[in-house]
N, C-alpha and C positions, 0 to 999 in steps of 0.2 A: 484612946490615947496611944495604945500599943500599935495600932495600924499606922498612925501618923509617924511613929518612930521608924517603923519598917520602911515606909514609903520614903522618908527622908534619907535613910541609909542606902536604899537602892538607887535613889537619885544621885547621891554623892558618888557611889561606885561607878555609875554610868558616866557621870561627868569626868571622873578621874580616867577611866578607860578611853573615853573619846579624846580627851586632851593628849594622852600619851600616844594614841594611834596617829593623831594629826602630827604630833611632833616627830614621830618615828618616820612617817612617810613623806612629810612635807618640810621638815625642818632639819635636813641633813647638814646644812652649812653651820647651824648653830649648836646642834647636839650631836655628840659622838656616841653612836649606838654600838654596843658590843654584840657581835654575832656569836650565837651559841651553836657550834658545829658538832653534830652527833655522828655524821658519817662522812668519811673521806677515803681517798685511795691515792696511791702513788703512781706516777707515770712509769710504765714498764717498757722494756725493749724485747720484742719477740718477732718471730717469723709468722706471717699471715699467709694462709693457703686457702684460696677459694676453690672449692671442688665441685664437680658434677658427678653424681652417682650414675653408674651404668652397669651393664652385665656383658659377659662374653663367654666364648668357648675356645678351647685349644684346637688349633688346626695346624697342619704341616707348614713349616716356614717356606719350603720350596717343593716343587714337583718337577720331575723330568719325564717328558713324553718322548717315546721312541717310535719312529715311523718306518714302515717297510717300503723300500723303493725298488720296484721291479727292474729299473735300469741298472741296479747294482748286481743283478743276478737273481736266480730263483731261490725261494726260501728253503733253508735246509733244516730248521728246527729251533725250538726254544731250549735254552740252557739253564733256566731257573723256573721256579714254580711260584704261584700266587701265595703271598704271605712270607716269602723267604727273605731273610735279611741279606743286604748287599752292602758292599763298600766301593769306593771309587776304584774303577778298573775291573770290577766283577763282570765276566762275560754273560750277556743276556740272551742273544740269539745270533745265528750266523746264516750267511748265504752259501749256496752251492757253487763250487768253482767250475763245474762242468761247462756251463754256458759261456762263462768268461774265457775259459781256455780255448773254446771253439772260436769265439770271436777274435781272440788274439791270433790264432793260427790263420784265420782268413786275412787279417791285416798283414801278417808276415808274407803270405803268399802273394798278395798284391804288390808288396814292396819288391819281392824277387822278380815278378813279371816286369815291373817298371825298370828295374836295373838291367834286365836283358835287353829291353828296348834301347836303353841308353848306350849299352855296349855296341849294339848294331849301328846306332847313329854315329858313334865315334869311329867305327870301322869305315863307314860310308864317307865321313868327312876326310879321313886319312887317304882313302882311295882317290877322291876328287882332287885333293891337294897334290897328289903325286902325278896325276895325268894332266894337270893344268898346263897348257902350252906357254912357252916363253914369248911374251909380247914384244921383245926387243930383237927378234930374228930379222936379218937384212935379206931382202929379195933382189935378184939381179935382173935387170931388163935385157931383152933381146932385140937385135936390129935385123930386119929382113928387107929385101928389095922386091918391089911389086911393079907390074906394068899396067898402065891405064888403058882406056878404050882407044885412044888415038895413038897408041904405041909408045907413049913416053914411059920411061923407067923412073920410079921414085923409091926413096928409102923410107921404111916404116919401122918405128920403134915400138915393141910389144912389151907391156908390163904385166906380169902374172898376178892373179887374184890371191890376196892374203886373208884367210879366214880365222887366223889366230886370235885377234882381238875379240871377235864375236864369241868364240868358244870360251875364252877366258872369262868374259863377263857372265856368261850363262853358268859356268861352274861356280864362280864366286857367289852368285845369287843363290844357287842351290845349297852351298855351304852355310850361308847366313840363315836360310830357312831351317836347315837341320839343327843349327845351334839354338835357335829360338824354340824349336820343338823339344830339344834336350833340356832347356831351362824349365819348360812347363812340366816335364816329367820329374825333374828334381824337386820342384815345388810339391808335386803329388807325393813323392817319397817322404818329404818332411811332414806332411799332414798325417800320413799313416804312422810315422814314427811317434808323433805326438799322441796318436790314439793308442798305440801300444804302451807308451809310458803311462797314460791314464789307466789303461787296463791293468798294468802291473801294480799301480797304486790301489786299484780296487781289489786285486787279489790279496794285497796286504791288509785290507780293511774288510775282510769277509765277516768279521765278528764285531758286533756292536756291544759297547761296554757301558757300565753305569758311571755317572759323574758325581753321584751323591752317596752319602752314608745314610742308609734308610731301609725301607721295606718295599717289596713288590706289591703294589696296591691292586693292580689289575693286569690280566693277560687276555688278549682276544685271539683265540685259536682260529677264528675265521679270517684273520689277517685284516680286519677293519682298522684303519689308522685312527689314533695311535695304538699300536699292537701291544705296547707295554707302558705302564705308568708306575714311576717310582716316587714315593713320598719320603721326605727327609726325616731324620731323627730330630733335628732342630725344629722347634715349634714357635708359633706366634699365636696371638689371640685375635679373634674376630668378634665384632659386635655390631649393633644397629643403633642408629640415632633417629630421633623424630625431626620434624621440620624446624623446630626452634633450636634443638641441640646442635644440629649439623652446622648452624651458623656461628656457634660459639667455639667449636673444636677445630684446632689447627694442627697440622703435622709438627712434631717436635715437642708437643706438650708432654709433661711428665704424667705418669699414671702409677697409682698404687694398686696392687693386685692382691686380693685376699680370698680366702676360702671359707665356705660355710663350716661351722663347728671346728674352726682352727684359728689360732692367732698368728699363723705364718703369713708373712707379707713379703712380696718381691716387688721390684721396681721395673717399670717399663717406660716406653715412650711411644706416642702416637706416630704411626708410620704413614698410613694413607687414609685420607678421608674422601670417599666417593660422593660427588655432588649430584650424581644421577640416581634416582630412586631404584630400589631393588626390583620393583614391578612397574609396569606401564602406568603412568599417572592417570587418575580418573577423578572426575568431580565428585566431591562428597566422601572421598576415601583418604585416610591419613597415609602419608608416604613414610617410608623408612629408608635410611641410607646406611650403607655398609662402611665400616672403618676397621682398621687393623692396628694392633699394638705389638711392637717388637720388644722382646725381653732384653734387659740390660745384660743379664748373664743367663745362659742356658743352664737349667737345673741338672745336676748329675743324675738324680732320680727322675727319669722321664715321666711326665704326666700322661694321663690317658687322653687320647684324641677324643674331642667332644666333651671333655670335662668342663663343667660350668665354674666360673669364677666371678667374684664381685670386683668392680672397677671404681676407682675414684680418679677422675680426670682433673688435673690441676689447671683450671682455666685462668687463674690469676695468682701471682705470688709476689709478696713483698718481704724482703729479708731485712732484719734489724729495724723493724718499724717501731716507732714510739706509739704506745697504745694506752687507752683508758677505757673504762666501761662507757657504754652509750649514755648512761644516766649522768655522766660527768660533762656531757656536751649540751649546751643551751643554745637555742636558736633565737636570734634577734630578728629585726625587720629585714636586714640585708646580710648580716654576717653571723657566723657561729662564734661562741665564746665559752670559756670555762672560768670558774672562780678558783684562783690559786691561793693557797694558804702560805703567805710569805714568811720568810725567816724572821722578820721584824714584828710578827704578830698581827699583820694587816692583811685583809682580804684584797686580792688584786683581780679585777675583772679583765681577763686576757682574751684578746681576739685570736682565734685559731683557724687553721685551714684543715678541714677533715679530709681523709683519704678513703681507703677501702674499709667497708663496714662488713663484719662477719658476725652474724647472730647478735650478741650483746657486747661485742668488742669493736671499738672504733679506732682506726689509725689516725694519728695527728701528724700531718706533714710539716706544719710550722706553728709556732706560738707557744709550745711547751718544751721543757727540757727533761731529760731522764731523771727520775726519782723525785721530781717536784710533787707536792701534795695538792690534790684537786678535791674540792668539796663536792659531795653528792647531794646536797640539799636542793630544794626547789628555789628558784630565783626570788620568789615572793618573800622568803624569810632570810635572804642574804643581802647585805648592803656592801657595795664596793668601797674601798678606801677606808674601811672601818676596822677596828680591832676585832679579834675573835678569841674565843675560849673554847676548850673542849672539856668533856667530862673527865673527872679524875678516876684513874684506874689503879687503886692502891695495890691490887693483887699483882700488878706488873712491876711495881717498884720494890723489888726484892733483891737480895744479894745474888740469888741464882740468876735472875734476869740480867743483872749487870755483868755477871761472869760470862754470859753468852756473847756479850759485845766484844768485837775485836778492838785492838788498839786504835786502828784508823777510824772506826765508828765513834769511839769515845772522844778522840781528838776533834773530829768533825762536829760533834754535838757541843763540845765546850766552845769551839770557835763560833758556832752559830749563836750561842748564848751571849758571848761578849759583843758580837756584831749587832745583835738585836738591841743592846743597851745603847 
C-alpha cells in the first residue's frame, strides 16, 4: 500500500512539472512568467586599448659620420678622443693649410701671367690703330706725252697705285684677332679667380665640427672613412617583429615603455617599420623585421645604451566606448543581442552591434545606452517581454547606504519608480 502511495505522489509531481515546463516554454502568450535575475551589470564607458607586447633596447637617436676628403688638403690631426663628450660646434679634426696655400699661389701666378699677356695685346692693338692709314687720301693723276712707232705724238694720263685700302683691311683684321685672343685670356682669368675663391673657402673650413650633442663613438687613425662617428645623447628604442607582427604595426602607433622591476612608464610612438628582413630570407627560417620607437620626451636622466625595455604597442584604440562583459552578449542565428532590465520591470531583448573585444570586455557600438542594466543569465532561463525580480539584499538597505547616494541619484531613482507605475 505504501509503495502505491509513493508511486502516485511521484506521478503527480512529474505531471505537475511537465505541465509547468510546457506552459513556460510554449505558452508565453497566455502566461506571464517572472524572470528571476541573479546576476546583472551596467553598461560602462571606458577607453579600450588593444596592445601587442614586444621588447626593445635603447640606441642613439642620431649618428654623425665625418669623412676625410684629400681634395680639401692633407690631414693635420684629430682634436678629440674616443669616448669624449662633444657639443654642436666642437672641433673634431683639421686639415693642413700648406698644400692649399701652395695651390692658391699657383693659381695667382697663372692670373699674373695672363694679365701680362693682355697688357701686351692692348699695346699691340694701340700701335696698330695708330699706324692704320687714312683710306680717304686723294691721289693726283699725271699727264705725259708719248710718240708711237709711226711718229705720231699722243697724250697718256698715268694714275699712281694706292695701297692704303689693302693695308687698312689687314690691320683691322689683325686688331679683331687680338681682341678675340684677349677675350679668351680674360675668361681664363675668371676661372682662376673662382678657383682662388674656392681655395679661400677651403682655408676657412680647415676644421670639421660636430653637429650633435653626444659622444665620440669611434675614431679611425688609419683614416678609413668615416674617420669619426658621433652618437647623440638623445635616444630611441629599437626592436624586432616576426612575420605576423610586422603586418599589424604601423608608424604613428602609440607605445607604452616599461622597465623590469620598476613601475616607471614612459610614452613613445612607432617611428619606422622596416618591411625587409634583418637577414637574407631562406626557406624554413623565421624572419625578423626591425622597427624603431621615438620617445615623446627625452628623459633628463639618460638611459644606458643597450638597456632592455618592455613595449606595449597600441594596435587598436577606442575612446569613450560603451562596454559590457562578454557574458552579457548573446549570439543569435544572424545577430547579437543582450537582455536589458528595463525601468518598468520588464526584460527587453535588445539587438546590439558588437565592436572591439578585449579579453572578457566587449565594446557595444549600438543597441545599448550608458548605465543600462544587462542580465548575465543564460538565454534558456530568460524570457523577453516578461517581468523580472531580483534577490533581496537587506544588508544594502540601510541608512548608511542611502547616505552615500547623491541628490541626483535619489531623484533619478524616485522618477524611475513613478514612471514604472
